[in-house]
VEXDRENRO-585345 format. One record per atom (N, C-alpha, C, O): residue number from 1; residue in one letter; atom name; x, y, z. Coordinates in steps of 0.2 Angstrom, whole numbers, plus 5000, padded with zeros to 4 digits. Example, Ala and Ser with C-alpha at 12.3 -4.5 7.8 and 13.67 -1.06 7.14 Angstrom:
<pts>
+------+------+------+------+------+------+
: resi : resn : name :    x :    y :    z :
+------+------+------+------+------+------+
:    1 :    A :    N : 5066 : 4972 : 5039 :
:    1 :    A :   CA : 5062 : 4978 : 5039 :
:    1 :    A :    C : 5066 : 4984 : 5039 :
:    1 :    A :    O : 5071 : 4983 : 5042 :
:    2 :    S :    N : 5064 : 4989 : 5035 :
:    2 :    S :   CA : 5068 : 4995 : 5036 :
:    2 :    S :    C : 5064 : 5000 : 5039 :
:    2 :    S :    O : 5067 : 5006 : 5040 :
+------+------+------+------+------+------+
</pts>
This chain:
<pts>
+------+------+------+------+------+------+
: resi : resn : name :    x :    y :    z :
+------+------+------+------+------+------+
:    1 :    M :    N : 5004 : 4994 : 5000 :
:    1 :    M :   CA : 5000 : 5000 : 5000 :
:    1 :    M :    C : 5005 : 5006 : 5000 :
:    1 :    M :    O : 5009 : 5007 : 5004 :
:    2 :    T :    N : 5003 : 5011 : 4996 :
:    2 :    T :   CA : 5007 : 5017 : 4995 :
:    2 :    T :    C : 5005 : 5022 : 5001 :
:    2 :    T :    O : 5000 : 5021 : 5004 :
:    3 :    R :    N : 5009 : 5026 : 5002 :
:    3 :    R :   CA : 5008 : 5031 : 5007 :
:    3 :    R :    C : 5002 : 5035 : 5006 :
:    3 :    R :    O : 4998 : 5036 : 5011 :
:    4 :    S :    N : 5000 : 5037 : 5000 :
:    4 :    S :   CA : 4994 : 5041 : 4998 :
:    4 :    S :    C : 4988 : 5037 : 4999 :
:    4 :    S :    O : 4983 : 5039 : 5001 :
:    5 :    T :    N : 4989 : 5030 : 4998 :
:    5 :    T :   CA : 4983 : 5026 : 4999 :
:    5 :    T :    C : 4981 : 5025 : 5006 :
:    5 :    T :    O : 4976 : 5025 : 5008 :
:    6 :    K :    N : 4987 : 5025 : 5010 :
:    6 :    K :   CA : 4986 : 5024 : 5018 :
:    6 :    K :    C : 4982 : 5030 : 5020 :
:    6 :    K :    O : 4977 : 5030 : 5024 :
:    7 :    R :    N : 4984 : 5036 : 5018 :
:    7 :    R :   CA : 4981 : 5042 : 5020 :
:    7 :    R :    C : 4973 : 5042 : 5018 :
:    7 :    R :    O : 4969 : 5044 : 5022 :
:    8 :    A :    N : 4972 : 5040 : 5013 :
:    8 :    A :   CA : 4965 : 5040 : 5010 :
:    8 :    A :    C : 4961 : 5035 : 5014 :
:    8 :    A :    O : 4955 : 5036 : 5015 :
:    9 :    A :    N : 4964 : 5030 : 5016 :
:    9 :    A :   CA : 4960 : 5024 : 5020 :
:    9 :    A :    C : 4959 : 5026 : 5027 :
:    9 :    A :    O : 4954 : 5024 : 5030 :
:   10 :    H :    N : 4963 : 5031 : 5030 :
:   10 :    H :   CA : 4962 : 5033 : 5037 :
:   10 :    H :    C : 4962 : 5040 : 5037 :
:   10 :    H :    O : 4968 : 5043 : 5038 :
:   11 :    P :    N : 4957 : 5043 : 5036 :
:   11 :    P :   CA : 4957 : 5051 : 5036 :
:   11 :    P :    C : 4959 : 5053 : 5043 :
:   11 :    P :    O : 4957 : 5050 : 5048 :
:   12 :    R :    N : 4963 : 5058 : 5044 :
:   12 :    R :   CA : 4965 : 5061 : 5050 :
:   12 :    R :    C : 4959 : 5064 : 5054 :
:   12 :    R :    O : 4955 : 5067 : 5051 :
:   13 :    K :    N : 4960 : 5063 : 5060 :
:   13 :    K :   CA : 4955 : 5066 : 5065 :
:   13 :    K :    C : 4958 : 5072 : 5069 :
:   13 :    K :    O : 4963 : 5070 : 5072 :
:   14 :    Y :    N : 4956 : 5078 : 5068 :
:   14 :    Y :   CA : 4959 : 5083 : 5072 :
:   14 :    Y :    C : 4955 : 5085 : 5078 :
:   14 :    Y :    O : 4949 : 5086 : 5078 :
:   15 :    W :    N : 4959 : 5085 : 5084 :
:   15 :    W :   CA : 4956 : 5086 : 5090 :
:   15 :    W :    C : 4953 : 5094 : 5090 :
:   15 :    W :    O : 4948 : 5095 : 5094 :
:   16 :    S :    N : 4956 : 5098 : 5086 :
:   16 :    S :   CA : 4954 : 5105 : 5086 :
:   16 :    S :    C : 4947 : 5106 : 5083 :
:   16 :    S :    O : 4943 : 5110 : 5086 :
:   17 :    G :    N : 4945 : 5102 : 5078 :
:   17 :    G :   CA : 4939 : 5102 : 5075 :
:   17 :    G :    C : 4934 : 5099 : 5080 :
:   17 :    G :    O : 4928 : 5102 : 5081 :
:   18 :    K :    N : 4935 : 5094 : 5084 :
:   18 :    K :   CA : 4931 : 5091 : 5089 :
:   18 :    K :    C : 4929 : 5097 : 5095 :
:   18 :    K :    O : 4924 : 5097 : 5097 :
:   19 :    V :    N : 4935 : 5100 : 5097 :
:   19 :    V :   CA : 4934 : 5105 : 5102 :
:   19 :    V :    C : 4929 : 5111 : 5099 :
:   19 :    V :    O : 4924 : 5113 : 5103 :
:   20 :    T :    N : 4930 : 5113 : 5093 :
:   20 :    T :   CA : 4925 : 5118 : 5091 :
:   20 :    T :    C : 4918 : 5115 : 5090 :
:   20 :    T :    O : 4913 : 5119 : 5092 :
:   21 :    K :    N : 4917 : 5109 : 5089 :
:   21 :    K :   CA : 4910 : 5106 : 5088 :
:   21 :    K :    C : 4907 : 5104 : 5094 :
:   21 :    K :    O : 4901 : 5105 : 5095 :
:   22 :    E :    N : 4911 : 5102 : 5099 :
:   22 :    E :   CA : 4909 : 5099 : 5105 :
:   22 :    E :    C : 4912 : 5102 : 5111 :
:   22 :    E :    O : 4913 : 5098 : 5116 :
:   23 :    S :    N : 4913 : 5108 : 5112 :
:   23 :    S :   CA : 4916 : 5111 : 5117 :
:   23 :    S :    C : 4912 : 5110 : 5124 :
:   23 :    S :    O : 4906 : 5110 : 5124 :
:   24 :    D :    N : 4915 : 5109 : 5129 :
:   24 :    D :   CA : 4912 : 5108 : 5136 :
:   24 :    D :    C : 4910 : 5115 : 5138 :
:   24 :    D :    O : 4906 : 5116 : 5143 :
:   25 :    A :    N : 4913 : 5120 : 5136 :
:   25 :    A :   CA : 4911 : 5127 : 5138 :
:   25 :    A :    C : 4905 : 5130 : 5134 :
:   25 :    A :    O : 4901 : 5134 : 5138 :
:   26 :    L :    N : 4905 : 5130 : 5128 :
:   26 :    L :   CA : 4900 : 5133 : 5124 :
:   26 :    L :    C : 4897 : 5128 : 5119 :
:   26 :    L :    O : 4900 : 5124 : 5116 :
:   27 :    D :    N : 4890 : 5129 : 5118 :
:   27 :    D :   CA : 4887 : 5125 : 5113 :
:   27 :    D :    C : 4886 : 5130 : 5107 :
:   27 :    D :    O : 4882 : 5134 : 5107 :
:   28 :    L :    N : 4891 : 5130 : 5102 :
:   28 :    L :   CA : 4891 : 5134 : 5097 :
:   28 :    L :    C : 4885 : 5133 : 5092 :
:   28 :    L :    O : 4883 : 5127 : 5090 :
:   29 :    E :    N : 4883 : 5138 : 5089 :
:   29 :    E :   CA : 4878 : 5138 : 5083 :
:   29 :    E :    C : 4881 : 5135 : 5077 :
:   29 :    E :    O : 4887 : 5137 : 5076 :
:   30 :    P :    N : 4878 : 5131 : 5073 :
:   30 :    P :   CA : 4881 : 5128 : 5067 :
:   30 :    P :    C : 4884 : 5133 : 5062 :
:   30 :    P :    O : 4880 : 5138 : 5061 :
:   31 :    G :    N : 4890 : 5133 : 5060 :
:   31 :    G :   CA : 4892 : 5138 : 5055 :
:   31 :    G :    C : 4894 : 5145 : 5057 :
:   31 :    G :    O : 4894 : 5149 : 5053 :
:   32 :    V :    N : 4894 : 5145 : 5064 :
:   32 :    V :   CA : 4896 : 5152 : 5067 :
:   32 :    V :    C : 4902 : 5155 : 5064 :
:   32 :    V :    O : 4902 : 5161 : 5062 :
:   33 :    F :    N : 4907 : 5151 : 5063 :
:   33 :    F :   CA : 4913 : 5154 : 5060 :
:   33 :    F :    C : 4914 : 5155 : 5053 :
:   33 :    F :    O : 4918 : 5158 : 5050 :
:   34 :    A :    N : 4908 : 5152 : 5049 :
:   34 :    A :   CA : 4908 : 5153 : 5042 :
:   34 :    A :    C : 4904 : 5160 : 5040 :
:   34 :    A :    O : 4904 : 5161 : 5034 :
:   35 :    E :    N : 4901 : 5163 : 5045 :
:   35 :    E :   CA : 4897 : 5169 : 5044 :
:   35 :    E :    C : 4902 : 5174 : 5040 :
:   35 :    E :    O : 4908 : 5174 : 5042 :
:   36 :    E :    N : 4899 : 5179 : 5036 :
:   36 :    E :   CA : 4903 : 5184 : 5033 :
:   36 :    E :    C : 4903 : 5190 : 5037 :
:   36 :    E :    O : 4907 : 5195 : 5036 :
:   37 :    D :    N : 4898 : 5191 : 5041 :
:   37 :    D :   CA : 4897 : 5197 : 5045 :
:   37 :    D :    C : 4900 : 5196 : 5052 :
:   37 :    D :    O : 4897 : 5192 : 5056 :
:   38 :    P :    N : 4905 : 5201 : 5054 :
:   38 :    P :   CA : 4908 : 5200 : 5060 :
:   38 :    P :    C : 4903 : 5201 : 5066 :
:   38 :    P :    O : 4904 : 5198 : 5071 :
:   39 :    D :    N : 4898 : 5206 : 5065 :
:   39 :    D :   CA : 4893 : 5207 : 5070 :
:   39 :    D :    C : 4889 : 5201 : 5072 :
:   39 :    D :    O : 4887 : 5199 : 5077 :
:   40 :    R :    N : 4887 : 5197 : 5067 :
:   40 :    R :   CA : 4883 : 5191 : 5067 :
:   40 :    R :    C : 4887 : 5185 : 5071 :
:   40 :    R :    O : 4885 : 5182 : 5075 :
:   41 :    I :    N : 4894 : 5185 : 5070 :
:   41 :    I :   CA : 4898 : 5180 : 5073 :
:   41 :    I :    C : 4898 : 5182 : 5080 :
:   41 :    I :    O : 4898 : 5178 : 5085 :
:   42 :    A :    N : 4899 : 5189 : 5082 :
:   42 :    A :   CA : 4900 : 5191 : 5089 :
:   42 :    A :    C : 4893 : 5190 : 5092 :
:   42 :    A :    O : 4893 : 5187 : 5098 :
:   43 :    A :    N : 4888 : 5191 : 5089 :
:   43 :    A :   CA : 4881 : 5190 : 5092 :
:   43 :    A :    C : 4880 : 5183 : 5094 :
:   43 :    A :    O : 4877 : 5181 : 5099 :
:   44 :    S :    N : 4882 : 5178 : 5089 :
:   44 :    S :   CA : 4881 : 5171 : 5090 :
:   44 :    S :    C : 4885 : 5169 : 5096 :
:   44 :    S :    O : 4883 : 5165 : 5100 :
:   45 :    L :    N : 4892 : 5171 : 5096 :
:   45 :    L :   CA : 4896 : 5169 : 5102 :
:   45 :    L :    C : 4894 : 5171 : 5109 :
:   45 :    L :    O : 4894 : 5168 : 5114 :
:   46 :    K :    N : 4891 : 5177 : 5109 :
:   46 :    K :   CA : 4888 : 5180 : 5115 :
:   46 :    K :    C : 4882 : 5176 : 5117 :
:   46 :    K :    O : 4882 : 5175 : 5123 :
:   47 :    R :    N : 4878 : 5175 : 5113 :
:   47 :    R :   CA : 4872 : 5171 : 5114 :
:   47 :    R :    C : 4874 : 5164 : 5117 :
:   47 :    R :    O : 4872 : 5162 : 5122 :
:   48 :    S :    N : 4879 : 5161 : 5114 :
:   48 :    S :   CA : 4881 : 5154 : 5116 :
:   48 :    S :    C : 4884 : 5155 : 5123 :
:   48 :    S :    O : 4883 : 5150 : 5127 :
:   49 :    A :    N : 4888 : 5160 : 5124 :
:   49 :    A :   CA : 4892 : 5161 : 5131 :
:   49 :    A :    C : 4887 : 5162 : 5136 :
:   49 :    A :    O : 4887 : 5160 : 5142 :
:   50 :    D :    N : 4882 : 5167 : 5135 :
:   50 :    D :   CA : 4877 : 5168 : 5140 :
:   50 :    D :    C : 4873 : 5163 : 5142 :
:   50 :    D :    O : 4870 : 5162 : 5147 :
:   51 :    R :    N : 4871 : 5158 : 5137 :
:   51 :    R :   CA : 4867 : 5152 : 5138 :
:   51 :    R :    C : 4870 : 5147 : 5142 :
:   51 :    R :    O : 4867 : 5142 : 5145 :
:   52 :    S :    N : 4877 : 5146 : 5141 :
:   52 :    S :   CA : 4881 : 5141 : 5144 :
:   52 :    S :    C : 4880 : 5140 : 5151 :
:   52 :    S :    O : 4881 : 5145 : 5155 :
:   53 :    K :    N : 4879 : 5134 : 5154 :
:   53 :    K :   CA : 4879 : 5133 : 5161 :
:   53 :    K :    C : 4885 : 5129 : 5163 :
:   53 :    K :    O : 4887 : 5128 : 5169 :
:   54 :    R :    N : 4889 : 5127 : 5158 :
:   54 :    R :   CA : 4895 : 5123 : 5159 :
:   54 :    R :    C : 4902 : 5127 : 5159 :
:   54 :    R :    O : 4907 : 5124 : 5161 :
:   55 :    R :    N : 4902 : 5133 : 5157 :
:   55 :    R :   CA : 4908 : 5137 : 5157 :
:   55 :    R :    C : 4911 : 5138 : 5163 :
:   55 :    R :    O : 4907 : 5139 : 5168 :
:   56 :    K :    N : 4918 : 5139 : 5163 :
:   56 :    K :   CA : 4921 : 5140 : 5170 :
:   56 :    K :    C : 4923 : 5147 : 5171 :
:   56 :    K :    O : 4924 : 5149 : 5176 :
:   57 :    A :    N : 4924 : 5151 : 5165 :
:   57 :    A :   CA : 4925 : 5158 : 5166 :
:   57 :    A :    C : 4919 : 5162 : 5164 :
:   57 :    A :    O : 4914 : 5159 : 5163 :
:   58 :    D :    N : 4920 : 5169 : 5164 :
:   58 :    D :   CA : 4914 : 5173 : 5163 :
:   58 :    D :    C : 4913 : 5172 : 5155 :
:   58 :    D :    O : 4917 : 5170 : 5152 :
:   59 :    A :    N : 4907 : 5175 : 5154 :
:   59 :    A :   CA : 4904 : 5174 : 5147 :
:   59 :    A :    C : 4909 : 5177 : 5142 :
:   59 :    A :    O : 4910 : 5174 : 5136 :
:   60 :    F :    N : 4911 : 5183 : 5143 :
:   60 :    F :   CA : 4916 : 5187 : 5138 :
:   60 :    F :    C : 4922 : 5182 : 5137 :
:   60 :    F :    O : 4924 : 5181 : 5131 :
:   61 :    Q :    N : 4925 : 5180 : 5142 :
:   61 :    Q :   CA : 4931 : 5176 : 5142 :
:   61 :    Q :    C : 4930 : 5170 : 5138 :
:   61 :    Q :    O : 4934 : 5168 : 5134 :
:   62 :    S :    N : 4925 : 5166 : 5139 :
:   62 :    S :   CA : 4923 : 5160 : 5136 :
:   62 :    S :    C : 4922 : 5161 : 5128 :
:   62 :    S :    O : 4925 : 5158 : 5124 :
:   63 :    A :    N : 4918 : 5167 : 5126 :
:   63 :    A :   CA : 4917 : 5168 : 5119 :
:   63 :    A :    C : 4923 : 5170 : 5116 :
:   63 :    A :    O : 4925 : 5168 : 5110 :
:   64 :    M :    N : 4927 : 5175 : 5119 :
:   64 :    M :   CA : 4933 : 5177 : 5116 :
:   64 :    M :    C : 4938 : 5171 : 5115 :
:   64 :    M :    O : 4942 : 5171 : 5110 :
:   65 :    S :    N : 4939 : 5167 : 5120 :
:   65 :    S :   CA : 4943 : 5161 : 5120 :
:   65 :    S :    C : 4941 : 5156 : 5114 :
:   65 :    S :    O : 4946 : 5154 : 5110 :
:   66 :    M :    N : 4935 : 5155 : 5113 :
:   66 :    M :   CA : 4933 : 5151 : 5107 :
:   66 :    M :    C : 4935 : 5154 : 5101 :
:   66 :    M :    O : 4937 : 5150 : 5096 :
:   67 :    L :    N : 4934 : 5160 : 5100 :
:   67 :    L :   CA : 4936 : 5164 : 5094 :
:   67 :    L :    C : 4943 : 5164 : 5093 :
:   67 :    L :    O : 4945 : 5162 : 5087 :
:   68 :    N :    N : 4947 : 5165 : 5098 :
:   68 :    N :   CA : 4954 : 5165 : 5097 :
:   68 :    N :    C : 4957 : 5158 : 5095 :
:   68 :    N :    O : 4961 : 5157 : 5091 :
:   69 :    F :    N : 4954 : 5153 : 5099 :
:   69 :    F :   CA : 4955 : 5146 : 5097 :
:   69 :    F :    C : 4954 : 5144 : 5090 :
:   69 :    F :    O : 4959 : 5141 : 5087 :
:   70 :    Y :    N : 4949 : 5146 : 5087 :
:   70 :    Y :   CA : 4947 : 5145 : 5080 :
:   70 :    Y :    C : 4952 : 5148 : 5076 :
:   70 :    Y :    O : 4955 : 5145 : 5071 :
:   71 :    I :    N : 4954 : 5154 : 5077 :
:   71 :    I :   CA : 4959 : 5158 : 5073 :
:   71 :    I :    C : 4965 : 5155 : 5073 :
:   71 :    I :    O : 4969 : 5154 : 5068 :
:   72 :    N :    N : 4968 : 5153 : 5079 :
:   72 :    N :   CA : 4974 : 5150 : 5080 :
:   72 :    N :    C : 4975 : 5143 : 5077 :
:   72 :    N :    O : 4980 : 5142 : 5075 :
:   73 :    R :    N : 4970 : 5139 : 5078 :
:   73 :    R :   CA : 4970 : 5132 : 5075 :
:   73 :    R :    C : 4970 : 5132 : 5068 :
:   73 :    R :    O : 4973 : 5128 : 5064 :
:   74 :    A :    N : 4966 : 5137 : 5065 :
:   74 :    A :   CA : 4966 : 5137 : 5057 :
:   74 :    A :    C : 4973 : 5139 : 5054 :
:   74 :    A :    O : 4975 : 5137 : 5049 :
:   75 :    G :    N : 4977 : 5144 : 5058 :
:   75 :    G :   CA : 4983 : 5145 : 5056 :
:   75 :    G :    C : 4984 : 5148 : 5049 :
:   75 :    G :    O : 4981 : 5152 : 5047 :
:   76 :    R :    N : 4989 : 5145 : 5046 :
:   76 :    R :   CA : 4991 : 5147 : 5039 :
:   76 :    R :    C : 4986 : 5145 : 5034 :
:   76 :    R :    O : 4986 : 5148 : 5029 :
:   77 :    N :    N : 4981 : 5141 : 5036 :
:   77 :    N :   CA : 4976 : 5139 : 5031 :
:   77 :    N :    C : 4970 : 5144 : 5031 :
:   77 :    N :    O : 4966 : 5143 : 5026 :
:   78 :    L :    N : 4970 : 5149 : 5035 :
:   78 :    L :   CA : 4965 : 5154 : 5035 :
:   78 :    L :    C : 4967 : 5159 : 5030 :
:   78 :    L :    O : 4972 : 5163 : 5031 :
:   79 :    P :    N : 4962 : 5160 : 5025 :
:   79 :    P :   CA : 4964 : 5166 : 5020 :
:   79 :    P :    C : 4964 : 5173 : 5024 :
:   79 :    P :    O : 4961 : 5174 : 5029 :
:   80 :    A :    N : 4967 : 5177 : 5021 :
:   80 :    A :   CA : 4968 : 5184 : 5024 :
:   80 :    A :    C : 4962 : 5187 : 5025 :
:   80 :    A :    O : 4960 : 5191 : 5030 :
:   81 :    E :    N : 4957 : 5187 : 5020 :
:   81 :    E :   CA : 4951 : 5190 : 5021 :
:   81 :    E :    C : 4947 : 5187 : 5027 :
:   81 :    E :    O : 4943 : 5191 : 5030 :
:   82 :    R :    N : 4947 : 5180 : 5027 :
:   82 :    R :   CA : 4943 : 5177 : 5033 :
:   82 :    R :    C : 4946 : 5179 : 5040 :
:   82 :    R :    O : 4943 : 5180 : 5044 :
:   83 :    K :    N : 4953 : 5180 : 5040 :
:   83 :    K :   CA : 4956 : 5182 : 5046 :
:   83 :    K :    C : 4954 : 5189 : 5048 :
:   83 :    K :    O : 4953 : 5190 : 5054 :
:   84 :    H :    N : 4953 : 5193 : 5043 :
:   84 :    H :   CA : 4951 : 5200 : 5044 :
:   84 :    H :    C : 4944 : 5200 : 5047 :
:   84 :    H :    O : 4943 : 5204 : 5051 :
:   85 :    I :    N : 4940 : 5196 : 5044 :
:   85 :    I :   CA : 4933 : 5196 : 5046 :
:   85 :    I :    C : 4933 : 5193 : 5054 :
:   85 :    I :    O : 4929 : 5196 : 5058 :
:   86 :    L :    N : 4937 : 5188 : 5055 :
:   86 :    L :   CA : 4937 : 5186 : 5062 :
:   86 :    L :    C : 4940 : 5191 : 5067 :
:   86 :    L :    O : 4938 : 5191 : 5073 :
:   87 :    S :    N : 4945 : 5194 : 5065 :
:   87 :    S :   CA : 4948 : 5200 : 5069 :
:   87 :    S :    C : 4943 : 5205 : 5070 :
:   87 :    S :    O : 4943 : 5208 : 5076 :
:   88 :    R :    N : 4939 : 5207 : 5065 :
:   88 :    R :   CA : 4934 : 5212 : 5066 :
:   88 :    R :    C : 4928 : 5209 : 5071 :
:   88 :    R :    O : 4925 : 5213 : 5075 :
:   89 :    A :    N : 4927 : 5203 : 5071 :
:   89 :    A :   CA : 4922 : 5199 : 5075 :
:   89 :    A :    C : 4925 : 5200 : 5083 :
:   89 :    A :    O : 4921 : 5201 : 5087 :
:   90 :    K :    N : 4931 : 5200 : 5084 :
:   90 :    K :   CA : 4934 : 5201 : 5091 :
:   90 :    K :    C : 4932 : 5208 : 5093 :
:   90 :    K :    O : 4930 : 5209 : 5099 :
:   91 :    D :    N : 4933 : 5213 : 5089 :
:   91 :    D :   CA : 4931 : 5220 : 5091 :
:   91 :    D :    C : 4923 : 5220 : 5092 :
:   91 :    D :    O : 4921 : 5224 : 5097 :
:   92 :    A :    N : 4919 : 5217 : 5088 :
:   92 :    A :   CA : 4912 : 5217 : 5089 :
:   92 :    A :    C : 4910 : 5214 : 5095 :
:   92 :    A :    O : 4906 : 5216 : 5099 :
:   93 :    L :    N : 4914 : 5208 : 5097 :
:   93 :    L :   CA : 4913 : 5205 : 5103 :
:   93 :    L :    C : 4914 : 5209 : 5109 :
:   93 :    L :    O : 4910 : 5209 : 5114 :
:   94 :    R :    N : 4920 : 5213 : 5109 :
:   94 :    R :   CA : 4921 : 5217 : 5114 :
:   94 :    R :    C : 4916 : 5222 : 5115 :
:   94 :    R :    O : 4914 : 5224 : 5121 :
:   95 :    R :    N : 4913 : 5225 : 5110 :
:   95 :    R :   CA : 4908 : 5230 : 5110 :
:   95 :    R :    C : 4902 : 5227 : 5113 :
:   95 :    R :    O : 4899 : 5231 : 5117 :
:   96 :    R :    N : 4900 : 5221 : 5111 :
:   96 :    R :   CA : 4894 : 5218 : 5114 :
:   96 :    R :    C : 4894 : 5217 : 5121 :
:   96 :    R :    O : 4889 : 5217 : 5125 :
:   97 :    F :    N : 4900 : 5216 : 5124 :
:   97 :    F :   CA : 4901 : 5215 : 5131 :
:   97 :    F :    C : 4903 : 5221 : 5135 :
:   97 :    F :    O : 4904 : 5221 : 5141 :
:   98 :    G :    N : 4903 : 5227 : 5131 :
:   98 :    G :   CA : 4905 : 5233 : 5134 :
:   98 :    G :    C : 4912 : 5233 : 5136 :
:   98 :    G :    O : 4914 : 5237 : 5141 :
:   99 :    R :    N : 4917 : 5230 : 5133 :
:   99 :    R :   CA : 4924 : 5230 : 5135 :
:   99 :    R :    C : 4928 : 5234 : 5129 :
:   99 :    R :    O : 4934 : 5231 : 5128 :
:  100 :    E :    N : 4926 : 5239 : 5127 :
:  100 :    E :   CA : 4930 : 5242 : 5121 :
:  100 :    E :    C : 4936 : 5245 : 5124 :
:  100 :    E :    O : 4940 : 5248 : 5120 :
+------+------+------+------+------+------+
</pts>
């Protein structure tokens, strides 16, 4: 079996994807990080953080941590425009929590 065949037979499983989908701190709305509008991303993260009963930190810290986690794990694979949208979502999240 060649190396490429082995890879196709056993797709890689990334723990970071699982964290984003099954976080113990927040129940994220599906597709939240695929949104094009930074305000909608921030609103969704705020809703998720405010509703969560399992988070260990305050709502702002939990929401911002999840956003940073997503940005950091995407790393080099994140297109510049997407990174810019997510960076603006951080600013929007700070405004929504009154932390400008």
